[in-house]
Backbone of each chain as nested JSON, in Angstrom:
{
  "chains": [
    {"id": "A", "residues": [
      {"number": 1, "name": "MET", "atoms": {"N": [27.124, 98.909, 107.018], "CA": [26.859, 100.202, 107.49], "C": [27.715, 101.626, 106.713]}},
      {"number": 2, "name": "ARG", "atoms": {"N": [27.454, 101.753, 105.954], "CA": [27.945, 102.924, 105.207], "C": [27.934, 104.066, 105.651]}},
      {"number": 3, "name": "HIS", "atoms": {"N": [28.294, 105.527, 105.16], "CA": [28.64, 106.907, 105.697], "C": [27.819, 107.687, 104.812]}},
      {"number": 4, "name": "TYR", "atoms": {"N": [26.914, 108.237, 105.107], "CA": [25.815, 108.972, 103.727], "C": [26.136, 111.197, 104.203]}},
      {"number": 5, "name": "GLU", "atoms": {"N": [25.532, 111.02, 103.626], "CA": [25.845, 112.799, 103.541], "C": [24.317, 112.779, 103.03]}},
      {"number": 6, "name": "VAL", "atoms": {"N": [23.228, 113.687, 103.62], "CA": [22.219, 114.172, 103.359], "C": [22.321, 115.743, 103.388]}},
      {"number": 7, "name": "MET", "atoms": {"N": [21.542, 116.42, 101.997], "CA": [21.439, 117.74, 102.045], "C": [19.547, 118.049, 102.546]}},
      {"number": 8, "name": "VAL", "atoms": {"N": [19.447, 118.44, 103.169], "CA": [18.136, 118.994, 102.873], "C": [17.333, 120.058, 103.152]}},
      {"number": 9, "name": "ILE", "atoms": {"N": [16.772, 120.325, 102.001], "CA": [16.393, 121.558, 102.037], "C": [14.046, 121.835, 102.51]}},
      {"number": 10, "name": "LEU", "atoms": {"N": [14.29, 122.242, 103.362], "CA": [13.346, 122.803, 104.159], "C": [12.213, 123.69, 103.968]}},
      {"number": 11, "name": "ASP", "atoms": {"N": [11.218, 123.633, 104.361], "CA": [10.513, 125.235, 103.72], "C": [10.451, 125.948, 104.718]}},
      {"number": 12, "name": "PRO", "atoms": {"N": [10.48, 127.262, 104.201], "CA": [11.747, 129.124, 104.332], "C": [10.399, 129.517, 105.428]}},
      {"number": 13, "name": "GLN", "atoms": {"N": [9.305, 128.962, 105.627], "CA": [7.803, 129.382, 106.365], "C": [8.152, 129.137, 107.538]}},
      {"number": 14, "name": "LEU", "atoms": {"N": [8.798, 128.279, 108.038], "CA": [9.299, 127.172, 108.964], "C": [10.034, 128.065, 110.24]}},
      {"number": 15, "name": "ASP", "atoms": {"N": [9.757, 128.288, 111.111], "CA": [10.255, 129.354, 112.528], "C": [11.772, 128.374, 112.615]}},
      {"number": 16, "name": "GLU", "atoms": {"N": [13.062, 129.45, 112.687], "CA": [14.265, 128.836, 112.581], "C": [14.985, 127.916, 114.107]}},
      {"number": 17, "name": "ARG", "atoms": {"N": [13.882, 128.296, 114.883], "CA": [14.178, 127.997, 116.186], "C": [13.541, 126.361, 115.602]}},
      {"number": 18, "name": "THR", "atoms": {"N": [12.184, 125.665, 115.091], "CA": [11.804, 124.318, 115.687], "C": [12.827, 123.984, 114.249]}},
      {"number": 19, "name": "VAL", "atoms": {"N": [13.871, 124.457, 113.253], "CA": [14.814, 123.189, 112.809], "C": [14.874, 121.795, 113.422]}},
      {"number": 20, "name": "ALA", "atoms": {"N": [15.512, 122.716, 114.434], "CA": [16.404, 121.859, 115.105], "C": [15.768, 119.817, 115.16]}},
      {"number": 21, "name": "PRO", "atoms": {"N": [14.716, 120.847, 116.149], "CA": [13.871, 119.729, 116.504], "C": [12.777, 119.254, 115.75]}},
      {"number": 22, "name": "SER", "atoms": {"N": [12.48, 119.567, 115.183], "CA": [12.038, 119.181, 112.837], "C": [12.435, 118.155, 112.377]}},
      {"number": 23, "name": "LEU", "atoms": {"N": [13.804, 118.389, 112.541], "CA": [15.061, 118.099, 111.604], "C": [14.926, 116.037, 112.571]}},
      {"number": 24, "name": "ASP", "atoms": {"N": [15.638, 116.346, 113.996], "CA": [15.394, 115.359, 114.95], "C": [14.511, 114.593, 114.565]}},
      {"number": 25, "name": "ASN", "atoms": {"N": [12.751, 115.09, 114.743], "CA": [11.795, 114.112, 113.824], "C": [11.832, 113.464, 112.995]}},
      {"number": 26, "name": "LEU", "atoms": {"N": [12.241, 114.269, 111.639], "CA": [12.328, 113.355, 110.346], "C": [13.54, 112.142, 110.153]}},
      {"number": 27, "name": "LEU", "atoms": {"N": [14.641, 112.816, 111.156], "CA": [15.471, 111.79, 111.547], "C": [15.202, 110.664, 111.638]}},
      {"number": 28, "name": "GLY", "atoms": {"N": [14.142, 109.937, 112.535], "CA": [14.072, 109.614, 113.849], "C": [14.062, 107.168, 112.812]}},
      {"number": 29, "name": "VAL", "atoms": {"N": [13.883, 107.313, 111.98], "CA": [13.795, 106.162, 111.106], "C": [15.367, 105.025, 111.06]}},
      {"number": 30, "name": "VAL", "atoms": {"N": [16.789, 106.39, 111.667], "CA": [18.092, 106.467, 111.421], "C": [18.293, 105.951, 112.685]}},
      {"number": 31, "name": "LYS", "atoms": {"N": [17.818, 106.46, 113.528], "CA": [17.805, 105.984, 115.224], "C": [17.065, 104.432, 115.191]}},
      {"number": 32, "name": "GLN", "atoms": {"N": [15.931, 104.457, 115.313], "CA": [15.138, 103.733, 114.93], "C": [16.021, 101.72, 114.477]}},
      {"number": 33, "name": "GLN", "atoms": {"N": [15.931, 102.152, 113.02], "CA": [16.912, 101.099, 112.776], "C": [18.094, 101.055, 112.951]}},
      {"number": 34, "name": "SER", "atoms": {"N": [18.727, 101.671, 114.183], "CA": [20.512, 101.285, 115.01], "C": [21.398, 102.112, 113.881]}},
      {"number": 35, "name": "GLY", "atoms": {"N": [20.844, 102.492, 113.004], "CA": [21.588, 103.895, 112.441], "C": [22.64, 105.505, 113.713]}},
      {"number": 36, "name": "SER", "atoms": {"N": [23.536, 105.338, 113.439], "CA": [23.388, 106.448, 113.68], "C": [24.13, 108.27, 113.191]}},
      {"number": 37, "name": "ILE", "atoms": {"N": [23.646, 109.588, 113.618], "CA": [23.539, 110.392, 113.442], "C": [25.08, 110.966, 113.862]}},
      {"number": 38, "name": "GLU", "atoms": {"N": [26.266, 110.989, 112.743], "CA": [27.372, 111.849, 113.02], "C": [27.514, 113.343, 112.853]}},
      {"number": 39, "name": "LYS", "atoms": {"N": [26.589, 113.92, 112.09], "CA": [26.629, 114.974, 112.419], "C": [25.899, 116.248, 112.132]}},
      {"number": 40, "name": "VAL", "atoms": {"N": [24.635, 117.393, 112.998], "CA": [23.859, 118.269, 111.567], "C": [24.203, 119.081, 112.076]}},
      {"number": 41, "name": "GLU", "atoms": {"N": [24.577, 120.221, 110.347], "CA": [24.652, 121.045, 110.261], "C": [23.161, 121.868, 109.857]}},
      {"number": 42, "name": "VAL", "atoms": {"N": [23.108, 122.405, 110.631], "CA": [21.475, 123.537, 109.963], "C": [22.279, 125.175, 109.209]}},
      {"number": 43, "name": "TRP", "atoms": {"N": [21.981, 125.229, 108.201], "CA": [22.731, 126.258, 107.773], "C": [22.292, 127.757, 107.44]}},
      {"number": 44, "name": "GLY", "atoms": {"N": [20.97, 127.27, 107.908], "CA": [19.923, 128.286, 107.888], "C": [19.141, 129.031, 106.881]}},
      {"number": 45, "name": "ARG", "atoms": {"N": [18.492, 130.176, 106.602], "CA": [17.798, 130.687, 106.024], "C": [18.882, 130.979, 104.466]}},
      {"number": 46, "name": "ARG", "atoms": {"N": [18.905, 130.565, 102.867], "CA": [19.192, 130.991, 102.413], "C": [18.658, 131.04, 100.885]}},
      {"number": 47, "name": "ARG", "atoms": {"N": [19.299, 132.43, 99.958], "CA": [18.386, 132.024, 98.576], "C": [18.583, 130.773, 97.915]}},
      {"number": 48, "name": "LEU", "atoms": {"N": [17.248, 130.407, 97.488], "CA": [17.853, 129.386, 96.283], "C": [17.655, 130.085, 94.913]}},
      {"number": 49, "name": "SER", "atoms": {"N": [18.808, 129.629, 94.03], "CA": [19.555, 129.414, 92.999], "C": [18.01, 130.074, 91.87]}},
      {"number": 50, "name": "TYR", "atoms": {"N": [16.937, 129.02, 92.122], "CA": [16.248, 129.443, 91.215], "C": [15.128, 128.703, 91.91]}},
      {"number": 51, "name": "GLU", "atoms": {"N": [13.583, 128.663, 91.44], "CA": [12.443, 128.73, 92.725], "C": [12.076, 127.284, 92.562]}},
      {"number": 52, "name": "ILE", "atoms": {"N": [11.751, 126.503, 93.977], "CA": [11.288, 125.407, 94.387], "C": [10.282, 125.144, 94.683]}},
      {"number": 53, "name": "ASN", "atoms": {"N": [8.896, 125.163, 93.73], "CA": [7.858, 125.389, 94.523], "C": [7.446, 126.827, 94.666]}},
      {"number": 54, "name": "LYS", "atoms": {"N": [7.755, 127.811, 94.081], "CA": [7.606, 128.546, 94.037], "C": [8.11, 129.309, 95.816]}},
      {"number": 55, "name": "HIS", "atoms": {"N": [9.145, 128.665, 96.597], "CA": [9.666, 129.602, 96.658], "C": [10.95, 130.263, 96.384]}},
      {"number": 56, "name": "VAL", "atoms": {"N": [11.373, 130.917, 97.26], "CA": [12.268, 131.676, 96.894], "C": [13.753, 131.54, 97.991]}},
      {"number": 57, "name": "GLU", "atoms": {"N": [13.438, 131.106, 98.782], "CA": [14.379, 130.361, 99.576], "C": [13.88, 128.736, 100.55]}},
      {"number": 58, "name": "GLY", "atoms": {"N": [15.178, 128.892, 101.27], "CA": [15.106, 127.61, 101.855], "C": [15.848, 127.694, 102.882]}},
      {"number": 59, "name": "ILE", "atoms": {"N": [15.799, 126.983, 103.724], "CA": [16.102, 126.62, 105.072], "C": [17.189, 125.578, 104.675]}},
      {"number": 60, "name": "TYR", "atoms": {"N": [18.649, 125.215, 104.857], "CA": [19.438, 123.895, 104.234], "C": [19.737, 123.455, 105.605]}},
      {"number": 61, "name": "ALA", "atoms": {"N": [19.998, 122.348, 105.252], "CA": [20.787, 121.314, 107.036], "C": [20.966, 119.875, 106.404]}},
      {"number": 62, "name": "VAL", "atoms": {"N": [22.696, 119.978, 106.699], "CA": [23.664, 118.873, 106.24], "C": [23.45, 118.227, 107.19]}},
      {"number": 63, "name": "VAL", "atoms": {"N": [22.774, 116.724, 106.675], "CA": [23.447, 115.974, 108.299], "C": [24.297, 114.275, 107.384]}},
      {"number": 64, "name": "ASP", "atoms": {"N": [25.151, 113.979, 108.642], "CA": [25.507, 113.086, 108.208], "C": [25.967, 112.329, 109.074]}},
      {"number": 65, "name": "VAL", "atoms": {"N": [25.354, 110.627, 108.238], "CA": [24.581, 109.648, 108.952], "C": [25.186, 108.362, 108.587]}},
      {"number": 66, "name": "ILE", "atoms": {"N": [25.385, 107.345, 109.471], "CA": [25.936, 106.388, 108.951], "C": [24.762, 104.979, 109.23]}},
      {"number": 67, "name": "CYS", "atoms": {"N": [24.582, 104.117, 108.449], "CA": [23.659, 103.362, 108.443], "C": [23.007, 102.817, 107.568]}},
      {"number": 68, "name": "GLU", "atoms": {"N": [22.526, 101.262, 107.622], "CA": [22.548, 100.556, 106.272], "C": [22.241, 101.097, 105.073]}},
      {"number": 69, "name": "PRO", "atoms": {"N": [22.2, 100.754, 104.188], "CA": [21.582, 100.906, 102.437], "C": [20.084, 101.711, 103.452]}},
      {"number": 70, "name": "ALA", "atoms": {"N": [19.473, 99.618, 102.939], "CA": [18.362, 100.087, 103.124], "C": [17.235, 100.671, 103.928]}},
      {"number": 71, "name": "THR", "atoms": {"N": [18.03, 101.669, 105.463], "CA": [17.481, 102.834, 106.211], "C": [17.993, 103.972, 105.529]}},
      {"number": 72, "name": "ILE", "atoms": {"N": [18.641, 104.025, 104.26], "CA": [18.974, 105.433, 103.892], "C": [17.531, 105.632, 103.019]}},
      {"number": 73, "name": "ALA", "atoms": {"N": [17.589, 104.25, 102.199], "CA": [16.341, 104.145, 101.273], "C": [14.795, 105.064, 102.077]}},
      {"number": 74, "name": "GLU", "atoms": {"N": [14.319, 104.004, 103.305], "CA": [13.307, 104.605, 104.014], "C": [13.225, 106.076, 104.407]}},
      {"number": 75, "name": "LEU", "atoms": {"N": [14.424, 106.774, 104.615], "CA": [14.81, 108.341, 104.798], "C": [14.21, 109.198, 103.677]}},
      {"number": 76, "name": "ASP", "atoms": {"N": [15.115, 108.615, 102.539], "CA": [15.2, 109.416, 101.731], "C": [13.126, 108.621, 100.768]}},
      {"number": 77, "name": "ARG", "atoms": {"N": [12.519, 107.447, 101.545], "CA": [11.005, 107.695, 100.566], "C": [10.041, 108.443, 101.899]}},
      {"number": 78, "name": "GLN", "atoms": {"N": [11.205, 108.779, 103.266], "CA": [9.944, 109.255, 104.109], "C": [10.526, 110.969, 103.98]}},
      {"number": 79, "name": "LEU", "atoms": {"N": [10.757, 111.18, 103.674], "CA": [11.639, 112.695, 103.767], "C": [10.653, 112.903, 102.372]}},
      {"number": 80, "name": "SER", "atoms": {"N": [10.4, 112.504, 100.721], "CA": [10.362, 112.634, 99.573], "C": [8.67, 113.234, 100.41]}},
      {"number": 81, "name": "LEU", "atoms": {"N": [8.736, 112.314, 101.21], "CA": [6.381, 111.918, 101.513], "C": [6.256, 113.682, 102.416]}},
      {"number": 82, "name": "ASN", "atoms": {"N": [6.646, 114.217, 103.115], "CA": [6.973, 115.039, 103.809], "C": [6.868, 116.281, 103.544]}},
      {"number": 83, "name": "GLU", "atoms": {"N": [5.88, 117.675, 103.719], "CA": [5.975, 118.351, 102.556], "C": [6.241, 119.901, 103.447]}},
      {"number": 84, "name": "THR", "atoms": {"N": [7.166, 119.475, 104.002], "CA": [8.157, 120.629, 104.5], "C": [9.147, 120.232, 104.558]}},
      {"number": 85, "name": "VAL", "atoms": {"N": [9.601, 119.203, 103.468], "CA": [10.813, 119.334, 102.638], "C": [11.111, 119.554, 101.518]}},
      {"number": 86, "name": "LEU", "atoms": {"N": [11.551, 120.386, 100.795], "CA": [11.665, 120.782, 99.06], "C": [12.566, 120.023, 98.653]}},
      {"number": 87, "name": "ARG", "atoms": {"N": [13.726, 119.528, 99.334], "CA": [14.496, 118.723, 98.137], "C": [15.455, 118.331, 99.275]}},
      {"number": 88, "name": "ILE", "atoms": {"N": [15.481, 116.932, 98.899], "CA": [16.396, 116.024, 99.22], "C": [17.616, 115.649, 98.587]}},
      {"number": 89, "name": "LYS", "atoms": {"N": [19.379, 115.529, 99.008], "CA": [20.238, 115.017, 97.845], "C": [20.761, 113.9, 98.721]}},
      {"number": 90, "name": "VAL", "atoms": {"N": [21.316, 113.141, 98.507], "CA": [22.018, 111.969, 99.453], "C": [23.086, 111.4, 98.542]}},
      {"number": 91, "name": "MET", "atoms": {"N": [24.184, 112.095, 99.474], "CA": [24.991, 111.463, 98.947], "C": [25.964, 110.508, 99.326]}},
      {"number": 92, "name": "ARG", "atoms": {"N": [27.012, 108.977, 99.205], "CA": [27.894, 108.674, 100.057], "C": [29.281, 109.516, 100.798]}},
      {"number": 93, "name": "ARG", "atoms": {"N": [29.559, 108.989, 101.233], "CA": [30.65, 109.336, 101.569], "C": [31.754, 108.874, 102.623]}},
      {"number": 94, "name": "ASP", "atoms": {"N": [31.942, 107.721, 101.884], "CA": [32.853, 106.641, 102.719], "C": [33.974, 107.007, 102.402]}},
      {"number": 95, "name": "PRO", "atoms": {"N": [35.046, 106.705, 103.178], "CA": [36.446, 107.038, 102.672], "C": [36.977, 105.994, 101.625]}},
      {"number": 96, "name": "GLY", "atoms": {"N": [36.689, 104.368, 101.562], "CA": [36.931, 103.934, 100.496], "C": [37.287, 104.134, 99.41]}},
      {"number": 97, "name": "THR", "atoms": {"N": [35.744, 105.127, 98.942], "CA": [35.217, 105.267, 97.774], "C": [35.868, 107.058, 97.874]}},
      {"number": 98, "name": "THR", "atoms": {"N": [36.757, 107.554, 96.841], "CA": [37.016, 108.861, 97.1], "C": [35.985, 109.379, 96.787]}},
      {"number": 99, "name": "VAL", "atoms": {"N": [35.778, 110.684, 96.8], "CA": [35.261, 111.456, 97.162], "C": [34.717, 111.623, 95.284]}},
      {"number": 100, "name": "ARG", "atoms": {"N": [35.492, 112.214, 94.347], "CA": [35.556, 112.08, 93.16], "C": [34.598, 110.904, 92.82]}},
      {"number": 101, "name": "ARG", "atoms": {"N": [34.856, 109.626, 93.217], "CA": [34.379, 108.568, 92.536], "C": [32.626, 108.455, 93.132]}},
      {"number": 102, "name": "GLY", "atoms": {"N": [32.989, 108.603, 94.758], "CA": [31.258, 108.667, 95.194], "C": [30.098, 109.596, 94.786]}},
      {"number": 103, "name": "ALA", "atoms": {"N": [31.051, 110.633, 94.302], "CA": [29.658, 112.102, 93.867], "C": [28.383, 111.37, 92.669]}},
      {"number": 104, "name": "ALA", "atoms": {"N": [29.672, 110.839, 91.724], "CA": [28.693, 110.082, 90.455], "C": [27.324, 109.307, 91.045]}}
    ]},
    {"id": "B", "residues": [
      {"number": 1, "name": "MET", "atoms": {"N": [53.36, 141.681, 53.69], "CA": [52.433, 140.702, 54.572], "C": [52.331, 140.917, 55.744]}},
      {"number": 2, "name": "ALA", "atoms": {"N": [51.298, 140.932, 56.499], "CA": [51.543, 140.907, 58.204], "C": [51.351, 140.065, 57.936]}},
      {"number": 3, "name": "LYS", "atoms": {"N": [51.967, 139.099, 59.285], "CA": [51.486, 137.512, 58.831], "C": [50.569, 137.891, 60.343]}},
      {"number": 4, "name": "PRO", "atoms": {"N": [49.792, 136.863, 61.073], "CA": [48.92, 136.953, 61.841], "C": [50.134, 136.419, 63.014]}},
      {"number": 5, "name": "PRO", "atoms": {"N": [50.262, 137.246, 64.246], "CA": [50.922, 136.753, 65.287], "C": [50.704, 135.06, 66.03]}},
      {"number": 6, "name": "VAL", "atoms": {"N": [52.158, 134.375, 65.937], "CA": [51.864, 132.898, 66.132], "C": [51.357, 133.109, 67.847]}},
      {"number": 7, "name": "ARG", "atoms": {"N": [50.214, 133.043, 68.572], "CA": [50.261, 132.614, 69.681], "C": [50.713, 131.429, 70.171]}},
      {"number": 8, "name": "LYS", "atoms": {"N": [51.522, 131.623, 71.442], "CA": [52.013, 129.922, 72.03], "C": [50.995, 129.96, 72.775]}},
      {"number": 9, "name": "PRO", "atoms": {"N": [50.133, 128.937, 72.719], "CA": [49.601, 128.616, 74.007], "C": [50.169, 128.258, 75.699]}},
      {"number": 10, "name": "LYS", "atoms": {"N": [49.562, 128.777, 76.456], "CA": [50.26, 128.719, 77.889], "C": [50.23, 127.485, 78.176]}},
      {"number": 11, "name": "LYS", "atoms": {"N": [50.723, 126.714, 79.004], "CA": [50.278, 125.385, 79.69], "C": [49.992, 125.564, 80.74]}},
      {"number": 12, "name": "LYS", "atoms": {"N": [49.112, 125.355, 81.243], "CA": [48.089, 125.718, 82.219], "C": [48.244, 124.732, 83.177]}},
      {"number": 13, "name": "ILE", "atoms": {"N": [48.346, 124.489, 84.666], "CA": [48.73, 123.342, 85.45], "C": [47.027, 123.298, 85.824]}},
      {"number": 14, "name": "CYS", "atoms": {"N": [46.902, 122.036, 86.503], "CA": [45.843, 122.293, 86.991], "C": [46.022, 122.57, 88.748]}},
      {"number": 15, "name": "ILE", "atoms": {"N": [44.776, 123.055, 88.742], "CA": [44.798, 123.752, 90.269], "C": [44.791, 122.502, 91.388]}},
      {"number": 16, "name": "PHE", "atoms": {"N": [43.828, 121.541, 91.404], "CA": [43.86, 120.893, 91.577], "C": [44.674, 119.607, 92.026]}},
      {"number": 17, "name": "CYS", "atoms": {"N": [45.477, 119.687, 90.866], "CA": [46.46, 118.12, 90.829], "C": [47.622, 119.039, 91.274]}},
      {"number": 18, "name": "LYS", "atoms": {"N": [47.726, 120.014, 91.397], "CA": [48.688, 121.05, 92.069], "C": [48.721, 120.757, 93.452]}},
      {"number": 19, "name": "ASP", "atoms": {"N": [46.991, 121.614, 94.132], "CA": [47.243, 121.402, 95.396], "C": [46.342, 119.982, 95.83]}},
      {"number": 20, "name": "LYS", "atoms": {"N": [46.972, 119.29, 96.188], "CA": [46.25, 118.012, 96.377], "C": [44.956, 118.419, 97.884]}},
      {"number": 21, "name": "ASP", "atoms": {"N": [45.364, 119.115, 98.285], "CA": [44.671, 119.019, 99.611], "C": [43.367, 119.8, 99.308]}},
      {"number": 22, "name": "LEU", "atoms": {"N": [43.137, 120.863, 97.858], "CA": [41.574, 121.352, 97.124], "C": [41.085, 119.889, 97.417]}},
      {"number": 23, "name": "GLU", "atoms": {"N": [39.797, 120.251, 97.614], "CA": [39.184, 118.943, 97.273], "C": [37.623, 119.737, 96.389]}},
      {"number": 24, "name": "ILE", "atoms": {"N": [36.806, 119.315, 95.999], "CA": [36.347, 119.393, 95.534], "C": [34.834, 118.84, 95.774]}},
      {"number": 25, "name": "ASP", "atoms": {"N": [33.879, 119.886, 96.412], "CA": [32.931, 119.075, 96.736], "C": [31.716, 120.289, 96.765]}},
      {"number": 26, "name": "TYR", "atoms": {"N": [30.374, 119.848, 96.232], "CA": [29.677, 120.728, 95.767], "C": [28.925, 121.122, 96.214]}},
      {"number": 27, "name": "LYS", "atoms": {"N": [28.925, 121.732, 97.455], "CA": [28.981, 122.582, 98.916], "C": [29.203, 123.538, 98.926]}},
      {"number": 28, "name": "ASP", "atoms": {"N": [30.759, 123.42, 97.468], "CA": [31.345, 124.623, 97.686], "C": [31.56, 125.118, 96.804]}},
      {"number": 29, "name": "THR", "atoms": {"N": [30.42, 126.372, 97.351], "CA": [29.841, 127.141, 95.872], "C": [30.821, 128.43, 95.652]}},
      {"number": 30, "name": "VAL", "atoms": {"N": [32.021, 128.75, 96.025], "CA": [32.685, 129.79, 96.179], "C": [33.987, 129.583, 95.323]}},
      {"number": 31, "name": "LEU", "atoms": {"N": [33.661, 128.157, 95.719], "CA": [35.386, 127.435, 94.43], "C": [34.616, 126.42, 92.991]}},
      {"number": 32, "name": "LEU", "atoms": {"N": [33.238, 126.704, 93.152], "CA": [32.367, 126.027, 91.681], "C": [32.67, 127.036, 90.566]}},
      {"number": 33, "name": "ARG", "atoms": {"N": [31.602, 128.315, 91.592], "CA": [31.491, 129.517, 90.445], "C": [32.585, 129.87, 89.756]}},
      {"number": 34, "name": "LYS", "atoms": {"N": [33.939, 129.723, 90.088], "CA": [34.673, 129.843, 88.95], "C": [35.456, 128.562, 87.909]}},
      {"number": 35, "name": "TYR", "atoms": {"N": [33.722, 128.014, 87.889], "CA": [33.95, 127.326, 87.058], "C": [33.006, 127.509, 86.336]}},
      {"number": 36, "name": "ILE", "atoms": {"N": [31.933, 128.094, 86.314], "CA": [30.497, 128.632, 85.594], "C": [31.077, 129.931, 85.344]}},
      {"number": 37, "name": "SER", "atoms": {"N": [30.082, 129.843, 83.808], "CA": [30.037, 131.722, 83.632], "C": [29.139, 132.216, 84.054]}},
      {"number": 38, "name": "ASP", "atoms": {"N": [29.244, 133.419, 83.56], "CA": [27.877, 134.363, 84.216], "C": [26.594, 133.838, 83.777]}},
      {"number": 39, "name": "ARG", "atoms": {"N": [26.376, 133.042, 82.873], "CA": [25.372, 132.087, 82.418], "C": [24.711, 131.094, 82.953]}},
      {"number": 40, "name": "GLY", "atoms": {"N": [25.981, 130.514, 84.174], "CA": [26.057, 129.474, 84.688], "C": [25.772, 128.434, 83.728]}},
      {"number": 41, "name": "LYS", "atoms": {"N": [26.811, 128.429, 82.78], "CA": [26.843, 127.262, 82.053], "C": [28.457, 126.775, 82.444]}},
      {"number": 42, "name": "ILE", "atoms": {"N": [28.981, 125.407, 82.964], "CA": [30.872, 125.519, 82.734], "C": [31.53, 125.634, 82.221]}},
      {"number": 43, "name": "ARG", "atoms": {"N": [32.81, 126.057, 82.601], "CA": [33.578, 126.572, 81.987], "C": [34.323, 125.073, 81.166]}},
      {"number": 44, "name": "ALA", "atoms": {"N": [34.656, 125.67, 79.666], "CA": [35.387, 124.346, 79.252], "C": [36.845, 124.258, 79.969]}},
      {"number": 45, "name": "ARG", "atoms": {"N": [37.466, 122.716, 79.241], "CA": [38.713, 122.732, 79.812], "C": [39.945, 124.009, 79.486]}},
      {"number": 46, "name": "ARG", "atoms": {"N": [39.743, 124.151, 78.003], "CA": [40.981, 124.734, 77.33], "C": [40.805, 125.987, 78.132]}},
      {"number": 47, "name": "VAL", "atoms": {"N": [39.188, 126.286, 78.654], "CA": [39.452, 128.037, 78.954], "C": [39.353, 127.635, 81.179]}},
      {"number": 48, "name": "THR", "atoms": {"N": [38.993, 126.478, 82.001], "CA": [39.544, 126.355, 83.05], "C": [41.141, 125.772, 83.371]}},
      {"number": 49, "name": "GLY", "atoms": {"N": [41.582, 125.495, 82.032], "CA": [42.951, 124.312, 82.307], "C": [42.604, 123.267, 83.364]}},
      {"number": 50, "name": "ASN", "atoms": {"N": [41.89, 122.741, 83.522], "CA": [42.192, 121.319, 84.445], "C": [42.649, 120.584, 83.762]}},
      {"number": 51, "name": "CYS", "atoms": {"N": [42.905, 119.321, 84.342], "CA": [42.97, 117.944, 83.86], "C": [41.759, 116.906, 83.506]}},
      {"number": 52, "name": "SER", "atoms": {"N": [41.553, 116.575, 82.764], "CA": [40.652, 115.56, 82.092], "C": [39.894, 115.269, 83.761]}},
      {"number": 53, "name": "GLN", "atoms": {"N": [40.499, 114.603, 84.499], "CA": [39.81, 114.152, 85.285], "C": [39.376, 114.986, 86.389]}},
      {"number": 54, "name": "HIS", "atoms": {"N": [39.664, 116.523, 86.699], "CA": [39.452, 116.921, 87.093], "C": [37.847, 118.092, 86.833]}},
      {"number": 55, "name": "GLN", "atoms": {"N": [38.505, 117.86, 85.931], "CA": [37.127, 119.127, 84.864], "C": [35.943, 117.744, 84.905]}},
      {"number": 56, "name": "ARG", "atoms": {"N": [36.327, 116.733, 84.919], "CA": [35.689, 116.496, 85.323], "C": [34.373, 115.764, 86.621]}},
      {"number": 57, "name": "ASP", "atoms": {"N": [35.201, 115.702, 88.058], "CA": [35.066, 116.132, 89.088], "C": [34.147, 117.846, 89.478]}},
      {"number": 58, "name": "VAL", "atoms": {"N": [34.495, 118.264, 88.411], "CA": [34.035, 120.101, 88.617], "C": [32.463, 119.568, 88.015]}},
      {"number": 59, "name": "ALA", "atoms": {"N": [32.037, 119.146, 86.773], "CA": [31.641, 118.968, 86.051], "C": [30.191, 118.626, 87.272]}},
      {"number": 60, "name": "VAL", "atoms": {"N": [30.62, 117.449, 87.445], "CA": [29.968, 116.687, 88.257], "C": [29.621, 117.226, 89.987]}},
      {"number": 61, "name": "ALA", "atoms": {"N": [30.583, 118.34, 90.376], "CA": [29.693, 118.985, 91.791], "C": [28.924, 120.524, 90.752]}},
      {"number": 62, "name": "VAL", "atoms": {"N": [29.089, 120.954, 90.194], "CA": [28.361, 121.04, 89.881], "C": [26.69, 121.116, 89.092]}},
      {"number": 63, "name": "LYS", "atoms": {"N": [27.015, 120.17, 88.986], "CA": [25.326, 119.695, 88.934], "C": [24.39, 118.976, 89.361]}},
      {"number": 64, "name": "ASN", "atoms": {"N": [25.346, 118.743, 90.903], "CA": [24.706, 118.158, 91.689], "C": [24.363, 119.809, 92.707]}},
      {"number": 65, "name": "SER", "atoms": {"N": [25.318, 120.257, 92.753], "CA": [25.682, 121.376, 93.46], "C": [23.301, 121.961, 92.614]}},
      {"number": 66, "name": "ARG", "atoms": {"N": [23.957, 122.306, 91.669], "CA": [22.292, 122.609, 90.606], "C": [21.29, 121.966, 91.182]}},
      {"number": 67, "name": "GLU", "atoms": {"N": [21.557, 121.08, 91.762], "CA": [20.198, 119.834, 91.793], "C": [18.796, 120.293, 93.659]}},
      {"number": 68, "name": "VAL", "atoms": {"N": [20.57, 121.049, 94.431], "CA": [20.702, 121.583, 95.684], "C": [19.983, 123.27, 95.338]}},
      {"number": 69, "name": "ALA", "atoms": {"N": [20.071, 123.291, 94.96], "CA": [19.372, 125.168, 94.265], "C": [21.016, 125.701, 94.476]}},
      {"number": 70, "name": "LEU", "atoms": {"N": [22.264, 125.204, 95.249], "CA": [22.796, 126.196, 95.529], "C": [23.788, 126.722, 93.862]}},
      {"number": 71, "name": "LEU", "atoms": {"N": [23.533, 126.577, 92.819], "CA": [24.256, 126.746, 91.334], "C": [22.891, 127.014, 90.829]}},
      {"number": 72, "name": "PRO", "atoms": {"N": [22.594, 128.211, 89.555], "CA": [21.923, 127.956, 89.112], "C": [22.403, 127.048, 87.739]}},
      {"number": 73, "name": "TYR", "atoms": {"N": [20.868, 126.848, 87.429], "CA": [20.5, 126.008, 86.13], "C": [21.139, 126.927, 84.986]}},
      {"number": 74, "name": "THR", "atoms": {"N": [19.853, 127.898, 84.729], "CA": [20.848, 129.049, 83.949], "C": [20.203, 130.477, 84.614]}},
      {"number": 75, "name": "SER", "atoms": {"N": [21.42, 131.321, 84.578], "CA": [20.616, 132.634, 85.006], "C": [20.591, 133.713, 83.804]}},
      {"number": 76, "name": "THR", "atoms": {"N": [19.919, 134.609, 84.328], "CA": [19.683, 135.349, 82.882], "C": [19.636, 136.903, 82.872]}},
      {"number": 77, "name": "ALA", "atoms": {"N": [21.312, 136.693, 83.168], "CA": [22.083, 137.384, 82.861], "C": [21.856, 138.431, 81.567]}},
      {"number": 78, "name": "ARG", "atoms": {"N": [21.557, 139.848, 80.988], "CA": [21.117, 140.138, 79.905], "C": [20.237, 139.4, 79.128]}}
    ]}
  ]
}
């Protein structure tokens, strides 16, 4: 089991209130495959530094997940297929690998 | 003949070496903003005064930050 940090940028047309439930929905695989969600942080609407798919804004969310590498690969695949997700970034956050080594 | 004044390079200490608690995180845009120019380019080590290890960490963090649109790849100032 490994600790991952997943940053998700969602479509700004989504209602702010529906963000949390839809995130839960997206993260379904983690629970199914016996991983655990440590922390969900919704940053809310933010201006993007550059346009992504013609959007100037995005809803940011940072999720801390502990799961198997295969699970995170599946999560990554599912999120990339979802059209409400503008961008995803998965980072390893293991205590063993320091932030700077793990960041590469 | 006027001699050009000898410039003594001021030895800068890497702020990340000095402050061990300061973490370089791709989400910390306030910190990373200090290490990019107003055009969005990463500042050189001779400008920032970071040590090579931390300069690399900063560069990686800026690049990660760009991927999630927290920092610009280019900003068209001027």
